[in-house]
MILONU-26215 format. One record per residue (C-alpha): residue number from 1; y, x, z. Coordinates in pm, whole numbers, plus 50000, padded with zeros to 5 digits. Each point is the difference from the previous one (the first is absolute). Layout:
<r NUM, <Y, X, Z>>
...
***
This chain:
<r 1, <47425, 50977, 50259>>
<r 2, <49842, 49889, 49677>>
<r 3, <50244, 49981, 49701>>
<r 4, <49925, 49665, 49869>>
<r 5, <50139, 49854, 49665>>
<r 6, <50249, 49779, 50227>>
<r 7, <50131, 50291, 50162>>
<r 8, <50027, 50201, 49707>>
<r 9, <50190, 49719, 49813>>
<r 10, <50242, 49992, 50317>>
<r 11, <50065, 50339, 49991>>
<r 12, <50050, 50009, 49631>>
<r 13, <50237, 49687, 50041>>
<r 14, <50213, 50201, 50274>>
<r 15, <50039, 50303, 49786>>
<r 16, <50144, 49769, 49712>>
<r 17, <50225, 49848, 50248>>
<r 18, <50170, 50325, 50094>>
<r 19, <50357, 50046, 49892>>
<r 20, <50209, 50314, 49967>>
<r 21, <50207, 49926, 50316>>
<r 22, <49815, 49826, 50285>>
<r 23, <50061, 50010, 50377>>
<r 24, <49789, 49950, 50289>>
<r 25, <49963, 49763, 50301>>
<r 26, <50251, 50161, 50186>>
<r 27, <50289, 50021, 49728>>
<r 28, <49899, 49625, 49895>>
<r 29, <50072, 49896, 50388>>
<r 30, <50308, 50155, 50007>>
<r 31, <50112, 49840, 49647>>
<r 32, <49864, 49671, 50007>>
<r 33, <50274, 49845, 50235>>
<r 34, <50241, 50058, 49701>>
<r 35, <49800, 49846, 49762>>
<r 36, <49943, 49672, 50212>>
<r 37, <50383, 49965, 50046>>
<r 38, <50058, 50016, 49636>>
<r 39, <49698, 49763, 49904>>
<r 40, <50168, 49758, 50261>>
<r 41, <50311, 50023, 49845>>
<r 42, <49839, 49920, 49648>>
<r 43, <50132, 50318, 49867>>
<r 44, <49787, 50223, 49727>>
<r 45, <49840, 50283, 50147>>
<r 46, <50167, 50325, 49908>>
<r 47, <49792, 50270, 49860>>
<r 48, <49994, 50226, 50302>>
<r 49, <49809, 49749, 50184>>
<r 50, <49734, 49956, 49703>>
<r 51, <49747, 50232, 50208>>
<r 52, <50046, 49790, 50271>>
<r 53, <49864, 49714, 49814>>
<r 54, <49724, 50250, 49831>>
<r 55, <49863, 50088, 50352>>
<r 56, <49971, 49619, 50085>>
<r 57, <49777, 49984, 49677>>
<r 58, <49779, 50319, 50122>>
<r 59, <50000, 49928, 50358>>
<r 60, <49780, 49711, 50141>>
<r 61, <50142, 50091, 50372>>
<r 62, <50349, 50000, 49885>>
<r 63, <49960, 49701, 49764>>
<r 64, <49862, 49814, 50298>>
<r 65, <50305, 50114, 50242>>
<r 66, <50236, 49895, 49693>>
<r 67, <49866, 49659, 49990>>
<r 68, <50008, 49972, 50385>>
<r 69, <50379, 50101, 49990>>
<r 70, <50058, 49775, 49708>>
<r 71, <49851, 49720, 50198>>
<r 72, <50204, 50060, 50291>>
<r 73, <50335, 50032, 49844>>
<r 74, <49928, 49669, 49832>>
<r 75, <49867, 49813, 50319>>
<r 76, <50301, 49755, 50099>>
<r 77, <49904, 50018, 50369>>
***
C-alpha cells in the first residue's frame, strides 16, 4: 500500500483525536443502550458515558449503528 498524502492526513487526524480514555466497539455496544435511554429522556449525558460518545465520533461502523438505533427508536411504527 502506498502512503498517499490523503492517507497520512487521515492517520494524523486519527492520532490527534485519540483520548486518554477510549473504549473499543464491544465496550461501546455494551454501553450504548444506556446512552440511548438517557438521550430519549432528554437528560444530560453523564461523564461516565463520554467515552461512548467519543467512540461514535471515531468509529464509522459504530456511528452508522448508532444512527440506525436512533432511527429505530424514533420511528413511530
